[in-house]
C-alpha positions in Angstrom: 23.2 33.4 -61.7 25.9 35.8 -63.0 23.2 37.9 -64.6 21.4 38.2 -61.3 24.6 39.5 -59.6 25.1 42.0 -62.4 21.5 43.3 -62.0 22.0 43.6 -58.2 25.2 45.5 -58.7 23.6 47.8 -61.2 20.7 48.5 -58.7 23.1 49.1 -55.9 25.1 51.5 -58.1 22.0 53.4 -59.1 20.8 53.6 -55.5 24.2 55.1 -54.6 24.1 57.6 -57.4 26.8 55.9 -59.4 25.0 55.8 -62.8 28.0 55.8 -65.1 30.0 52.7 -63.9 31.5 50.5 -66.6 31.5 46.6 -66.5 34.8 46.4 -64.6 33.6 48.7 -61.9 30.2 47.0 -61.6 32.1 43.7 -61.1 34.2 45.3 -58.4 31.1 46.7 -56.7 29.5 43.2 -56.8 32.5 41.6 -55.2 32.6 44.3 -52.5 29.0 43.7 -51.6 29.5 40.0 -51.6 32.5 40.3 -49.3 30.6 42.6 -47.0 27.8 40.1 -46.7 30.2 37.3 -46.0 31.9 39.4 -43.3 28.6 40.4 -41.7 27.7 36.7 -41.5 30.9 36.1 -39.4 30.3 39.0 -37.0 28.7 38.3 -33.6 25.0 39.1 -33.6 24.9 40.7 -30.2 27.0 43.8 -31.0 25.6 47.1 -30.0 25.3 49.5 -32.9 28.2 51.6 -31.5 30.5 48.6 -31.5 29.9 47.5 -35.1 32.7 47.9 -37.7 32.5 50.9 -40.0 34.5 51.9 -43.1 36.4 55.1 -42.4 38.1 57.2 -45.1 40.9 59.5 -43.9 41.7 62.5 -45.9 45.3 63.5 -46.0 46.2 66.5 -43.8 46.8 69.8 -45.7 50.4 70.7 -46.1 51.6 73.9 -44.6 52.5 76.6 -47.1 56.2 77.7 -47.0 
């Protein structure tokens, strides 16, 4: 079973273009995917696509030059 999760994590990494992840990062990716699946099982199934949760990364604002 653990080997299956490892293979799935490697396939997901390759599909995302992350071809040089080490074992620790593959494990982290596998846990993240598993957490996402668990969360998606808890979400209501009648959400409109615009109401679904999305991961958002915010870049820091550039500092003004003195």
